[in-house]
N, C-alpha and C positions, 0 to 999 in steps of 0.2 A: 716220623711215624706215619705221617699222612701220605708220603710217597709209597710206603710199604702197603698201606691200606689200599691205595689206588692200584697198585700192582696186583695185590691179592684179588680185588674185585675184577680187574681186567682179566686175570688168569681164570678166575672162576666162570666168568662170562665166555671165554674162549673154549674151555673145557666143556661147557654145557651146550654150546651152539650145535643145534641139529639133533639133540638128545630128546627123547620122549620118555617121560617118567609118569605113566598113568595120569591121574587127576593133576599132577604137578606141571603138566605140559604148558599151561597158561602162566606158570611162574617161571620166568626165563633164568633168574639168577639164583644159583645155589651157592651158599655161603658155608664152607666146610673145611676141615683140615685136609690138605692135599698130601701132606708127608710129616714125619715125626720131627722135622726141624723147625716147623712153625712154632710161633710164640704162644698159640693157645687163647688169643684174644680176637674175636671175630665180630666186626661191625656189619649190620645189615639195615635195610629199610623195609617199609611196608611192602608186603607181597613177595619178599625174598624167601627161598626155602633155606632155613637155618638147620643144618644137618649136624647132629651130635652123635655120639657113639649109640645111643639108645633109640632115638626118634628124630623125625623131621618136625619142625613146626614153623608155621606161617602166621604172622601177625597181620591183620587187616582191620579195616573199618573202625578207627578211633572215633568215639563220640563222647561229647559233653552231656551230662545228664544232670538234672536236679533231683531225680528219684528213680530208685530201681528196686522193685519187690517190696516196697513200702519203706525202704531206708531213704532217708533224706540227708544230704550233706550238711555239716555243721556250717555255722556262719563263717564266711570268708573262704569257704571250700566249694568244691564241686565234685561231681562223680565223674570218673573217666572209665568208660567201657571200651574194651577192645575185644575183637574176636581173634581166637587163636584156634588154628586147626593143627591137630597133632596126628602123626602116623607112626606106628611102631614098626621100626625097620631092624629091630634086634633079633628077632626070631623066637622070643620067649615072652611070656606075659610079663608086663611091667606094672609095677606099682606107681601110680602117679599122683602128685601132690599138687594142689593149688598153691600152697606156700613156696613152690620152687620158682615161682615168678615174683619179680619185684619191679616197681616202677621208680625211676629217679630223674631228677631235674636239678639244675643248679650246680654249685660247686661245693656246698656245705655238707658236713657230716650227717645232718638231719633232713637232707633234701631227698627223701625216699619214702615210699609207702608200700606195705604189704598188701595183698588183695583182701578184700572184704570177705569174711568167712560166714557160713550159716545161711546165706541167701537160699531161698527154696525155688526161685525161677528155674524151670527146667533147662533154659538156655544158658544158665550160669554154671561155669565149671564147678562140680562138687569139691569139697574139701579133700577128698581122696576117692581113688577109683582105680580099677585094673584096665590096661590097655592090651588087648590080645594081639598076637603076631599079626601083621599086616592090616590091623584095624586102624580106621581114621575116624577121629571125633572132632567135632567143631563146637567150641564153647565160648562163651562170653567171660571175661574176667574184669572186675570192677574194682577200682581204687578210688579212694578219697584223696584228692590233691588240692593245692592252693588254687583259688579262683583265677588268679591272674597269670598263671603259668600256661605257655603254649607249646613249648618244646620238651619232649620227654625221651627217655630211654627206657625201653623194656628190657630187663635183664634175666638171663636164666644161666645157672652155673651147674655144669655136670658135677654130680656127687656119686660116688661109688660105695658099695656095701662095706668096704673096708675103711670108710671115712675119709678117704683121700678125695681130692677134688681134681677135675679135669679142665676142660676148655670153658671159657666165659663167653657168651653170645650176648651182643647188645643190638637191639633194634631201634633205631632213631627215628623219630617222627614228630611232626607237628599237627596240632589240632586247634 
C-alpha cells in the first residue's frame, strides 16, 4: 500500500510539473484520481491540492487553541483549528456542508471528531453555504480533540445525490 501511495504521489507530481492553475500555482502537488482503475483512497499533506469530482480543497495552518468564538475545550481536550480553501471546479453551484469534514487520530473506532457547529466567527466555515462555479472560499474549521494528540488526519468523503459514495481524501499532518 505504501508503495502504491508513493507511486501515486510521484505520478501526481510529474503530471503537475510546469502546470499553472491560477491561485494554486503555489501548491505544487495535486492529489486526484488519474483514471477509473484507481482505488479511490487518496492521501495528501498540508498544502496539497486535493481534487475531487466537485471541488478542490487545500488544508493549511493547523493550530492548537484554548478558545474560539467563546467556546472553550473540555478538560483534557484542546481545540484544533485548520484552514481549508475550497474552489468549485464542478461548473454548477454546490451546496457545501461543514459536516463533510472529520478529524481522526489513533486506531480506535472512537478516535475521531466532527467539526464544532454554530460558531459565529466570520472566519469559521458556516454549517452550510453555497459555492458558486469557480468561486474560492477560505474558512477555518474547528474540532475538539484530545490534548495529548499531535498527529491527525482530516477526512473528506465524496457523497453523491443518489446517496452513493465516491473517493475518500485524507490529509495527514502534525501539530
